[in-house]
N, C-alpha and C positions, 0 to 999 in steps of 0.2 A: 349488860344494857335493860334486862328486864325489873333489874332492881330501881333503875330511877325511869322506867316509867309508869311504875305504880306511886311514881310523887303525886300524881295530879289526877288522877283517877278516881279519887276518892270525893274529888270537889263536881263530880258529872250531875249526883242527886243537889237536889233544892237551889237549881239557879238562881231562881228568882229571888230569892234572902242574901245570896253571897254577897261579899264586901267587893267592890269593884277594885280598891286597893289588893286585899289580900286575890284577888284573880291577878291583876297583874303580877303582884310579887312569883305567884307561878309561873304565869308565862315566863317571864324575866327567866328566872331558873330553870323553866325546862329547854328556853331557847339557847342556855351558855349550853346546857347536856348536849343539844344538838348541835350545838360547835363544837362540842368533846367529839363525840362520834365523830364528824366529818372530818376533825382533825386525823382521829383516826383513819378513817377508810383512806384519807390523803396517803396517811402512812404504808397501808395495804398497796394502794396505786405506785406509791414507787418502789416498794420490793419486787413490784408487777413490772412497772418500765426498768428493774434493775436486769429482769430476765427476758428483758423484751431481746436482749442480743444473742441468746438464745434462741428465741423463736425465732429474728432474723436469720438467724445463719440456718436454721431446719427449713424455714419459706425459703432461703436460698437455694440450698438443697432439691428441695420437690421442687423449684424452677429445672436444675439444670438434671434434675430426674424426669421429666417429664421433656423435655426438649430431648435430652438421650433417647429417651422411648420415640418420638416420632420422627426421629435421624434412623436409627433401625428398622422401623417400618419401613420407612422409605429406601432403604440399603437393602433389606429382603425382595421387596419388589421389584428392585432395579437385577438381583441378580437370578431372580426369578426371569424375566424378563431374558434377560442374557441365556441363561440354562433351555429356554424354550427354541430361542434362537439355534446354540452351540446344538444340541439335540436334532435341532432339525437339519440345521447344512450336516452332521454326522449318518442319521439318516438317507439324505439325497447322497452322500457318498458312497455309502453302502451300497447302495441302488448301482450306481456305476462300475462300485467294482465288481458287481456280481454279472454285469452287463460287460466289461473288458475283460475276465474272467472268460466268459462265454464264446467270448470274440476270438481269445487268445488258443481257446479249445478249436475253434475253425481253422485257427491258420495251422496249427500244429498238423489237423489232419489232411487238410489241403499239400502242403509240406512231405509226410508220410506218404500219401498217396501219388506223389509226383515221382518220388524215389522207387517207388515200388514198381510201380509200370514202366520205370527206365531199368530197374532191375529185371522183369520179367522180361521186356524188348532184345535185352542182350548184346545192345548196344550201345558201342561206345566210339568216339571221334578215332581211337586205334585201329578197333575193329574194323572200322568204319575204310579205314586207308589203305590197312593189309590185308582187305578184301581181296581186291584184285576185280571186281565189279565190273559192271560198265559203269563210265565216268559218267555219266547223267544221272544213276542211281548211284553212285557216288554222289556227287552234290547235293541229291534231295536226300538224303540219309543225313549228311552234315549240317544241313538246315533246315532237317526236323531236330540235331541236338543242340545246335543253337537258338533254337526256339527254346525248348525245354528248360537250358541253361539260363535265359534269362527271364524266362518265368519260377526259377527257384530262387533265383537270386532275389527276383522282388518277391515272394514270398517271405525268403531269409529277411530279407528289407521289414516287410510287414512284423513281422512275427517279433525281430527286434523292435521296434517301436510300440507295439503293444505291451511287449513284455515292461520296456522303460514306461509307458504310460500307469501301470497296471503298479508297479513303485511308486509312482510321483502320487496316485489315488490313495494307495494305501501308508506312506508317510503324512500325505492331510487329514488322512483317519487317525490315525493315531495321534496326531496334532491335537485334532479337536476330539478324541476321548480322552485328552490329558485334558483340554479347556471344561468337557462336561465332571469331570472326576475334583476339579480344584474349584469349579462354582459348587460343587455340592457342598465339599468341606465347606469353603466359605457361607454359605447360606446356612451350614450348620449352625456354626461358630457363634454367625449372625443373630443366628434365633436363641441360642444359650444366653447370649450377651443379654435381649432385649427378655429373656426370662429373669435376668438376673436382675435389670434393672427395672422390674414390673416390681421385681422383689422389693428392694431397694426405696422404689416409691414407696410401698405398702406399710415399709419401715418409718421412713419419713411422715410417714401420716399419721401412725401411732404414736409416732411420737408428738406428734402437735398436737392431740388429740387429748394425748395423759396431761399433759401442762394447762391445756386451755379448760381441762375436766377440773385442772384442782382449781387455776386462776377462777373458773365459776365457785365452785360450791363457796373459795370466803368471800364474794362479790356476792354472792345473792345472799347470804347471811348476815353481812354489813348491812345489804338493803333492805331486808327487810326488818330490820332493827331501828333504821333510817322511817322506812316508812311506819312504823306501830309509833316512834317519837314525833311526827308528822302530824300526824293523825290528832295525837293527846295535843300540840300547839292548836292546832284548828280547831279543836271542841274547847279549849282555854278562852282562843280568840273569840268563840261563841259568846261564851259568856259574860267574857267581858263585855261583847257587843249591847246582848240582853242588858245588862248592868248599866249601860250607860244611856241603853235610848229609855230605860224608865226614869231615871236621873231628867234626863232631859225633855219627859213628857210633864214633869212635876214642874223643868221651869218654863215651860211653854204653857201651864196651867198658870201659873204667878202673871207670866204676862199676857194673859187676856183679863187678867184683874186687873193688871194698871192700864191696858185697853180702854176699858170700861172706865176708868177713872179719867182719863186722860181725855177723854171722849170730848167733854164737853167743851175741852180746851182747845182741839182741833178743830173743830165747827165753827167759829172763828177764821178760822186760816183758809177755808175750802176754797173763798172765792182766788185767795192769790195763788192759792196752789194750781187752780184750776187753769189759770193763765198762764204759768209758767209750763206745768204736763203738754199743753196743746202748742205752745214754741218748741220745747222739748220733744213733741210727737214729731215735727214740722221736720227738725233736727234730720231726726233718726229715718224720717220716712226717706231724704233725700242724701242721707249716706246706704241707704238699704239699697235705694236704686243704683249708685255709681259704686257699690259693691258686687251688685249682679250683674251689671258688664263689664266688668272686671273680671270676673270667675270664668263669664262668656269666653271673653277673649281667651282665658287662662285654659281653660277646656278643648275650646277652639287648638289650641298650640299641643297641649297633650295629644289630641285625637291626631294630629297630625305628625307628629313624631311616633307613636302607636304603629301609625302604618307606614311608619319608614323602614320601623324596627323590623319590619316581616309579617308573616301571619299566623306564627305560632304555633299550640294546637288546641283544637276545640274537642270536644266533648265528640263521642262515635268515632272515634280513630278507630285503625285495625289493629289486633291484635297479632305479636312480633311472632307469637307460637301458638297452636292449639295443642294442648294438654290439661294432665291433672295438677288444681292448682294446691301447691303441698302446703307453702305459708302464704299467708296475706299479710300485707299492711296493716303497720301497726302493733300484731302480735308478736309474744314472746318466742327471743332466741333460745336455741339452744345452750349459746356459748355467752348468752348476758348479752341485755338491749330488747328492743324490738326491731323490728322488720322494717324498715322504711322504704318497701317496696312486693313484689311478689314473687314466688319461685314457684317454677313452671317444669313437671317433669316431662323431660323430652328423650327422643329416643337419640344416640348419639350419633353426629354425620346432620341430625335434620337442620333445615333450614330456617334462620333466622332475617325473619324481614321489618324493616325500617316500618314504625309507624305514620309516618312522616315525612313529608321534604324537609331537607335541611342540611348541613354541612359537619363531616366528621369532623371534631377537634378532638378527640383521643382514639387511638387504636395502639393497645401493647398491653406485654403484661402487667399484671399489677398484684402484691402480695396480698392474700387471702379474697381476691376476685377472680386471679388467674387470665387468663385473656380478657382483656376490657375494652369495650369499643363505646363512645360518648357522643350523640349528634345532637346538633345546636340547631334548634327548629325558632329562633328571631321570637324576640317578645320574652325572652328571658326566659325561657322553654329549652329544658334538656331531656331526653334520654338515655338511659344507660340499660347495658347489655351486659352480663357476665357469665362467669362460666365457662366459657365459649372452648370449640374444641381448636376452631380455625376459625384467624379473623380474615375479613377479603376484601375489605376495604381497609385504606391510608388518610391519614391526617390531609385533610384539605379537598377530599370528595367529594362534590355536591352528590348528595342521593335523594331518590322520589319515593314516597309511601310505594311500600310492596317489595322496593329491590332488597335482594337478600345481601345481607352484608355480613354475614359469619354464618358457622356453624355449629353447632349444641353440642353440650359434651361435659366433661366432668374436673374441667383444669383449677387450679388454685385450691386445693385438698379436699374438694368434693370425692363424696364416695360414688353418686348416684348420679348420672346423669340429668341435667335439667338446668333452663334458664333463669337466671336472674334479673327482672328488668322492675326499671325506676324511672319516674317521671318527676324530674324535680322544676321550679317555678320559683324565679328568683333566689335560688341557692336554697330551697327549704323544699324537702322532698314532701309531696301530696303522695294521696293514695290513686297509682291506675286504674284501680277499677273502674273511678269514678271519669273517666278519658274514653275507657276501651268499649268500643261498642259491645250490644248484649246480646 
């Protein structure tokens, strides 16, 4: 394209002496060349569109990866809570086992002591019956032996129950120990899965970035060519306009000469013309009064309609989030084009607040914008919040200025955590800084 741009640059000098026909011819040729260049741009655009399926697949993979990361993170948190609960229950069971073991030891000592004292006394039911002692003494010995036998039976029963209780506690402790081991294993697996998902997301981001970089290079080159050619056409238009103005000035002078020549003839007609002008002035005045009345009625209707449509957004509304502005409205985007809003650096999970009263009209994931939320404020004003980690409001929710509607993040293929914010009026993006409070 550098060759075609040299076509008319030579016409920049000596503008006042250029022939308007020659300038018009050069301008026509440059315009044809610009059309050819735009045809090439359209051809490149078709190639980019042909690769859009690959980008869509990559973007969809990014959506799946980011959703999986969110679900895995939530499952790890749930496993951590379950593990904490299981470990707490296991600790309590171990304390109960320790207490039960001490109780069992006491029971055993009591039984051992009873047997040892009976043995030391040498008294048994047969020895008491065969002793031939006094019947009263015999009765007392048998009653004592009966008491000792019942106490030993009670101790044995309690000991048996304590042993069963200990076995139950140990069985429950074994189950909880297995639960703890299972939870630890599953948590490790989920963490490995999370790392794999993060690597997959990084791969998808790298692939998207590579595709976008190639497209940026081609688009930027063609855009620069078109910009240079458009500048050349503008210069030719200026030359043509200057030549046309010179011709118009010469014609004006000729007309002035003819007017002076005709002044004497016009003098005789002035009286009649004056009367006609007075009548026409009256008609115009009456028409103007009728038009003023009609415009007043139309303005009143317009004011009523605006009031019914809602308050919209005024100047000095609150900021959606506080942070460093990374990109401003109207500046060039790295991938081509210009920013239609502002990009504000924000910590991941920071609260995103709505700038004014309104209704949520969009709350979903959108390719290139990640988790996106749009609020209608009335009078054809919309505010846009993109790249969010989470969306806290749904379509149809009514919100008031300052309500937290999302949490900041880096979805939609972003690397750094930030909030992308737009304000649109009647479908056209406007500079948000002009509306935000200083």
